[in-house]
C-alpha positions in Angstrom: -25.5 -5.8 9.5 -21.8 -5.2 8.5 -19.4 -7.4 10.5 -16.9 -5.4 12.5 -13.4 -5.3 11.0 -10.6 -5.6 13.5 -7.5 -4.4 11.6 -4.7 -6.0 13.6 -5.9 -9.6 13.7 -7.2 -9.3 10.2 -3.8 -8.1 9.0 -2.1 -11.0 10.9 -4.3 -13.4 8.8 -3.6 -11.3 5.7 0.1 -11.6 5.8 0.0 -15.4 6.4 -1.0 -16.5 2.9 -2.5 -15.5 -0.4 -6.1 -16.2 0.5 -5.7 -14.2 3.7 -4.3 -11.3 1.8 -7.3 -11.0 -0.5 -9.7 -11.3 2.5 -7.8 -8.6 4.4 -8.0 -6.3 1.4 -11.8 -6.9 1.1 -12.3 -6.0 4.8 -9.9 -3.0 4.7 -11.7 -1.6 1.6 -15.1 -2.0 3.2 -14.1 -0.2 6.5 -11.5 2.2 5.4 -12.6 3.1 1.9 -15.7 1.6 0.2 -16.5 -2.0 -0.3 -15.1 -3.9 -3.3 -17.6 -4.8 -6.0 -17.6 -7.0 -9.1 -16.9 -4.1 -11.4 -13.7 -3.2 -9.4 -11.7 -5.9 -11.0 -10.1 -6.1 -14.4 -11.8 -8.5 -16.8 -10.1 -11.8 -17.6 -9.9 -10.8 -21.3 -7.5 -7.9 -20.4 -5.2 -10.3 -18.6 -5.3 -12.8 -21.5 -4.3 -10.0 -23.9 -1.5 -8.9 -21.7 -0.1 -12.4 -21.6 -0.3 -12.8 -25.3 1.4 -9.4 -25.9 4.2 -10.2 -23.4 4.5 -13.9 -24.3 4.4 -15.1 -20.7 2.0 -16.3 -18.1 1.1 -14.0 -15.3 1.6 -15.4 -11.8 -1.7 -16.5 -10.1 -1.3 -13.9 -7.4 -1.0 -11.1 -9.9 -4.0 -12.3 -11.9 -6.1 -12.6 -8.7 -5.1 -9.1 -7.6 -6.2 -7.6 -10.9 -9.4 -9.5 -10.9 -10.1 -8.3 -7.4 -9.2 -4.6 -7.4 -7.5 -3.7 -10.7 -10.0 -0.8 -11.2 -9.8 0.8 -7.8 -7.3 3.7 -8.1 -8.1 4.8 -4.6 -6.7 1.5 -3.3 -3.9 1.1 -5.9 -2.9 4.5 -7.3 -3.3 7.4 -5.0 0.4 8.0 -5.3 2.3 5.1 -6.9 0.3 3.5 -9.7 -0.5 -0.1 -10.2 -0.1 -0.5 -14.0 -3.1 -1.6 -16.1 -2.6 -5.0 -17.7 -2.0 -3.3 -21.1 0.9 -1.3 -19.4 2.8 -4.2 -18.0 6.3 -4.5 -19.4 9.6 -6.3 -19.0 12.4 -4.0 -17.9 15.2 -3.1 -20.3 17.6 -5.5 -18.7 15.2 -8.4 -19.2 15.2 -9.2 -15.5 11.7 -8.4 -14.2 8.1 -7.9 -15.1 7.2 -4.4 -14.0 3.7 -3.9 -12.5 4.0 -0.7 -10.5 5.7 2.7 -10.8 6.2 5.6 -8.4 4.4 8.8 -9.2 7.7 10.7 -9.7 9.2 8.0 -11.9 12.0 7.3 -9.5 11.3 3.7 -8.7 9.6 0.6 -10.1 8.3 -2.6 -8.6 8.7 -5.9 -10.5 8.6 -9.7 -10.4 11.8 -11.5 -11.3 11.3 -13.2 -14.6 12.9 -16.4 -13.3 10.2 -16.6 -10.6 7.1 -16.0 -12.8 6.2 -19.7 -12.7 5.5 -19.4 -8.9 2.0 -18.8 -7.8 3.0 -16.1 -5.3 6.6 -15.0 -6.3 8.8 -12.4 -4.5 8.8 -8.7 -5.5 11.8 -6.4 -6.1 12.1 -2.7 -6.2 14.5 -0.7 -8.5 15.4 2.9 -7.9 15.9 4.9 -11.1 19.2 6.8 -11.0 20.8 9.4 -13.1 23.3 6.7 -14.1 21.1 3.8 -15.1 24.1 1.5 -15.2 24.1 1.7 -11.4 20.5 0.6 -11.1 19.8 -2.8 -9.5 16.8 -4.8 -8.5 16.7 -5.0 -4.7 14.4 -7.2 -2.6 11.1 -5.6 -1.5 8.8 -8.3 -0.1 8.9 -12.1 -0.2 5.5 -12.6 -1.7 3.4 -10.7 -4.3 0.2 -11.1 -2.3 2.0 -9.5 0.7 3.1 -6.7 -1.6 -0.6 -6.0 -2.5 -1.5 -5.8 1.2 1.3 -3.2 1.6 0.3 -1.4 -1.5 -3.3 -1.0 -0.3 -2.1 0.2 3.1 0.4 2.7 1.7 -1.9 4.1 -0.9 -4.7 4.6 1.7 -2.3 7.0 3.5 -2.6 9.4 0.6 -6.2 9.0 -0.5 -7.6 12.5 -1.2 -10.5 13.6 0.9 -9.6 11.4 3.9 -8.3 12.6 7.3 -4.5 12.4 6.9 -1.3 14.1 7.9 2.5 13.9 7.7 5.2 14.6 10.2 9.0 14.9 9.8 9.8 13.0 13.0 12.6 13.1 15.5 13.5 10.5 18.1 11.0 11.8 20.6 8.2 11.5 18.0 9.1 7.9 17.3 9.3 7.1 21.1 5.8 8.6 21.5 4.5 6.6 18.5 5.8 3.4 20.1 4.3 4.3 23.4 0.8 5.3 22.2 0.3 3.1 19.2 0.2 -0.7 18.6 2.7 -2.0 16.1 0.8 -4.0 13.4 1.9 -7.5 12.5 3.5 -6.7 9.1 7.0 -8.2 8.5 10.0 -5.9 8.3 10.7 -4.6 4.8 12.5 -4.1 2.4 13.5 -7.8 2.5 16.5 -8.3 4.8 16.2 -5.0 6.6 15.3 -5.8 10.2 16.2 -2.2 11.4 15.3 1.1 9.7 12.6 -0.3 7.5 9.0 0.5 7.2 6.7 -0.2 10.2 2.9 0.0 10.6 1.1 1.1 13.7 -2.5 1.6 14.8 -3.7 4.1 17.4 -7.5 3.9 17.9 -8.9 4.4 14.4 -5.7 5.9 12.9 -3.3 4.0 10.7 0.3 5.2 11.0 3.4 4.4 8.9 6.9 5.0 10.2 9.4 5.2 7.3 12.4 4.1 9.2 12.4 7.2 11.4 12.6 9.4 8.3 8.8 10.1 7.8 5.6 9.5 9.7 2.3 9.3 8.0 -1.1 9.2 9.7 -4.5 8.3 8.1 -7.7 8.3 10.2 -11.1 6.9 9.7 -12.3 10.1 11.4 -11.0 13.7 11.7 -11.5 13.4 15.5 -9.3 10.3 15.6 -6.5 11.9 13.7 -6.7 14.9 16.0 -6.3 12.7 19.0 -3.1 11.2 17.5 -1.7 14.7 16.8 -2.2 15.5 20.5 -0.5 12.3 21.6 2.4 12.9 19.3 2.8 16.7 19.3 4.7 18.2 16.4 4.6 20.2 13.2 2.1 17.9 11.5 1.2 18.9 7.9 -2.3 18.4 6.6 -2.1 16.5 3.3 -4.3 17.2 0.3 -6.9 19.8 -0.5 -10.6 19.7 0.0 -13.2 18.8 2.7 -12.3 16.0 5.0 -14.5 13.0 4.6 -14.8 11.0 7.8 -15.9 7.4 7.5 -17.9 7.9 10.7 -19.6 11.2 10.1 -19.3 11.9 6.3 -18.0 15.1 4.7 -17.1 17.9 7.0 -17.1 21.3 5.4 -14.1 23.6 5.9 -11.5 21.0 6.7 -8.5 19.8 4.7 -7.1 16.3 4.3 
């Protein structure tokens, strides 16, 4: 029998330390996607070749993440792609090891080179601007393992074939979100932004992300759960994706759209 996965307390343990992060990701994958298996990780040989090519040692947290889920694009690349070990690179300014890129090429995530010796170093984000001389690395999250928890959560919002929707919210929508959903125990981010940063919520079996009041994403385990949230937070919700909705409770439902 599969042990029940309670997202909120599991996430609280997941943000506490590196081991908790990997345990949370295993549980989340099993209940919100499909369970991780041995073949979902990158082989050690790929990591060794990347280190030889780059002339540096990958942090323990990055190695562990690749070994755990480096071949699971549904968890790591629905929108913004986790780079394969062969694609890792040092940015042009020689400041960071880049391991993730946005799908539109307008941002990258990287680990400061002077923190690579740490087992679980901080992560920065760099917006790509028309004037590249104005680009700067900014703080994203304080630990790489925490970044992978956020990565898996954020990519799950956009997984094709799952019940998901988007709303351009106003103040009333955010008030209803705070009234009807429970805020999840994920620290404020980007680093140093206590107000106006990303926040995670749970309403029944629906995961919600508030992008600082600028966007509201919802991802349900079931189409019925997502519909309940749309009733609690009325608005011009947009269904995301094309194709039949696949509920994790009932399986594919013909005629719907994710």
